[in-house]
N, C-alpha and C positions, 0 to 999 in steps of 0.2 A: 738692367737687361737691353731695353730699348735704346740707352744712349749708346751702348755698343754696336747695337745693330745699325744704329746712324752713322757710327764710325765706318762700319764696313760699307755701308751705302756709299760713302764718301770716297773711299778708296776704290770702290768699282765706278766711280764717275756717273754714279745713277742721276746725281742731282745735275750734271751736264751732259745733256744727251745727244750734243752736237755730233761726237764721234760715233754715237749708234747710226745717225742719219747719213753720214758720210761713208760709212761702210755699207748703209741698205742701198742707197741709189744704184752702185754698179750691179748689185745683185738682183735687184728690180729691172733694169734695162736689159741684163742675161735672161732673166726669166720671158720677158715679153719678147725679145727678137728671137731665142732660141724656140719658143713655142710659136710663133707666128701670131701672138698677141692672145693664146690660149693657154696659159699656164697651168702647170699641175697645182690645185690649191694647197694639197696636202705637202708637196715639197716646198711651197712657199712658206708656210705655216712653220715647218721644221726650220728652214733657213732664218725665219723671222727670230725663233727663238736662239738659233745659234749665233747670230750676231750680236744679241744682247749679252749672252754666256762670253763669248769668244773676246769680245772688245773689253768687258769687266775683267777676264783673266788678263788680259794685255795690259791694261791700265795696273794691276796689282803687280804683274812682274817687272813692269816698267819703274813703279815706284819703289820696288825691292833693289834693284840694282841701283838707281838712282838718288836713294835717299840722302846719302852725303854731299850729293851735289846739290839737290833740292834746298838743303839747308842754306846754301848761300846764294841762292837766287830769289829776288823779290816776288815774284809771283808765285813761286812753289814752296817758299819756305812754310807755310802752315799747314803742307799735307800731312795727312794722318802718321804715316810712316815716319816722315822726317821730325816730327815732333813726338814721336813714341807713344803717341794715343794707342796705336795698333802695334803689336810686338811683331817680330819677325816669324815667328812659329805660327801666329795666329794667320798672317798674311800668307805664308805657305801652304798652310792647312786650306784656306778659302780657294787658293788657285789652284790645288789638287782637286778639291771638290768641283769647281768649275769644269776644269779639265774632264772630269770623270762624267760629267753631263754632257759635254761636247762628245764623247765617246759614244754615250747612250744614242743620242742624236744620229749619230755616224750609222750606227747599227740600225737604227729605223730606216736608212736610206740605202743599206747595201753596201756592200765592201768594193763595189768598183771604182769609187773614189777614194779609196783608203790612201792609196800614194799622195794623192793632192792634199789630203786632209794632214796627213804626216807633214808635208812640206809646207802646210800654213802654221802647223803648229810650230815647228822649226824655225820659220821666222819671225813668230810671236816673241819667243824667248830670244832670239837673236837681235832683235831690233834695238833693245836698250843697250845693248853692248858694242853694238857697232859705233856708238855715238863717240866712244872712245878712241876708235882706232880707224873707222873710215871716215873719209872727208865728205861724204855725201849720204848719210844715214837715211834720208827721205826717200832714196832709190830703194832701201829696203822695206821702207813702209809703205812705199807704192806696190812692191811684190806682193806683201802680206795683204793689202788692201784688195788687190786684185786675184788673191788666189782662189775664191769662191767662184769665180767666173767660171774656168774650166769644169768645175764640178757640176753646176748648173747645165752646161751644154751637154755633159754625158749622160747627166740623168735625164734630160729633155730630148736629145737626139741621138744620144749614145755614140757622139764623135765630138771632136774639136774642128770647126770649120775656121773661114777665115772671120766672119762676124766675131768669133769669140776671142781670137788674136788680136783683132782691133780693137776691141772692147778691152782687154789687157792692156794694151799699149796705152790708150786713153785713160785709163784708171791710173796707170803709172805716172803719166806726166801731169796728170789732174792732181795726185798725191804730192807730187815734189811741187807743184805750185802752191797749192793751199798750206801745206806746212813750211815752206819757205816763208810766206807771209808770217806764220805762228812765229817761226823762229827769229825772224826779224826783230819781234818784241824782246826776246830775251839776248839778243846779239851781243850786247857789252857785257852783261854777265856771262855767257857761254865762253866769251875771248878770255876772260879772268881766271874761269876755273879749268879751262882746257878741253871743254866738251866742243866735240865736231858738227856742223850742220851745215846744209846746202846754203844757207844766208851768209855763213862766214866763207864757204868755199867760192860761192859765186861774187863775192866781194862787193864792190861799186856796182856790178852789173847785176846785183841780185834782182832788182825789180825787173830789168829788161828781160834776163833769161827766165823769170818767172811768166811774164806777160808773153813772151815767144812759145813757151811750152803749152800755155792755156789756149793760144790761138792755134797752135798744132793738134792740141786735142779736139778744139771744135771742127777743124778741118777734116779731123778722121771721122766725126760725127756725119759730116757731110758725105765722106766716101761710103759710109754704112747705108745712108739714104739712098744714094745712087744704085749702089750694089744690089739694094733690096727693093728699089722701085717704090720708095715711100712716096706718100702724097705731098701736096704743098704744104700743109698744115703742119707738118713735122719742120720743114725749113723756116716757117715763119716762126715757130717756136725756138728754133736754133738762133735765129735772129734776136729774140727776145735775150736769149742767154747771154749773146754777146754784150748787151748791155749790161749785165751784171760783171763781165770782164772789165769793162771799162770804168764802171764803179769802184771794184776793188783796186782798180790803178790809180784812180783818183784819192783812194783812202789812204795807200801805203806811200805815196810819192814823196811825203815829207818824213816818212819812216817812224811817225810818232807811235810808239808801242801800243797803246788800246787801239788806235786806228788799224794797226795790223792785225791786231787780234779780230777787230770787226769785218775786215776783209777776209781773213780765215772762215767766220762764221759765214757771211754773205756766199759761201760755196754750198751750203746746205740748199740757199736759193735756186743757185744754177743747176744743181742736182735735181731739185723738184720740176723746175722748168723743162728740163730735159725728159724727164719721166712724164709730164703732162704731153710732150709733143709726140712720144711713142705711143701713149695710151690713145689720143686721139686719132693718129694715124691709124692704128688697128682697129678703132670702131668705125 
């Protein structure tokens, strides 16, 4: 029984929390900005649980659709669905259970965000399928990862404003950036098996386009600061975050797979630095 639970945990990527963090940072930014630094703690708790449950469900449905591809990729060949350590019916039951928990959490927040929640679920299921037909599935990932932002603004402000739109655009560009670095690690295998990715779509310009998107996202953070008259401490932390962008560029410049993964993971630090800047600004 314990061994089976451990396999379920692996399927949900509980042992690899980087995905939870990358989902969490945009939500935290949204709560801080939408509430002027005084977020509703109950809403934050519900969203925190929701992030864990949603990301876990996303990993399950991704592995369910990709299991035949995963067998052919060195990095993913040992995933539990690819190796049949967990059966397809088990995976779908677990996915359904997690989605049910998401629905219960949604009821606790009220029905005014139901349309956005439905959109988020649609993107959650759509993303793994787009890797077969859409040249840049990372765009869908960005839309999915940012889909909680309007929910936060509706709950905290009862409206979607300029800050909300800018944060959504930032999250999309940021997600394309870090997931392109992630996809660069699998670029050769993905070409062989016919999987689409931004790393393949960008071709030899994969690093250049990713770097440009990251700096554009940073420039929109500056715009948010100007729009809201943030203090200099906020801009100081933006400057520190720029060092992360430079460091990631150095990691990926030779396109060595494990260094590309390191660049992807470093975006957790980028998100943390931005969060510190916002928190200290409001303090």
